[in-house]
N, C-alpha and C positions, 0 to 999 in steps of 0.2 A: 839198923843202918846207923853208922857213925855220924855224929854231927861235925860239920866243917867248922874249924876254929878260925876266928877272925882276929886280926891284930890292928889296932889303930896306932899309927905313927904320928906323933906330935913333935914338930921340929920348929925351933925358933928361926932358923935360917934354911932357906931352900932356893936353889936356882930355879927359875929365872927371876924370882921376886926380890932378891937382894944381889948386890955385886958378887961375882964369882969368888969363892974361897973354898978351902978344903972342907969346911963344915957345910957350906951351902951345897957343894957337890954331893957330899955324903947324904944330905937330906933329900936330894933329888934321886940318887941312884940306888941307895941302900934298900928302900922298900920295894923297888922294882926288882932288884936282884933276889930278894927273899921270895917274892911272889913267883918269879920264874923258876926257882929251885923247888918250890912246893913246900 
């Protein structure tokens, strides 16, 4: 059985914890998009 790989995303900026910006939105939505795609 293959082991499931896990990735830890560490971001300095992430919506909703800082004011909305391009980097804060990337910090919020990038990990979710990666997980949804497998």
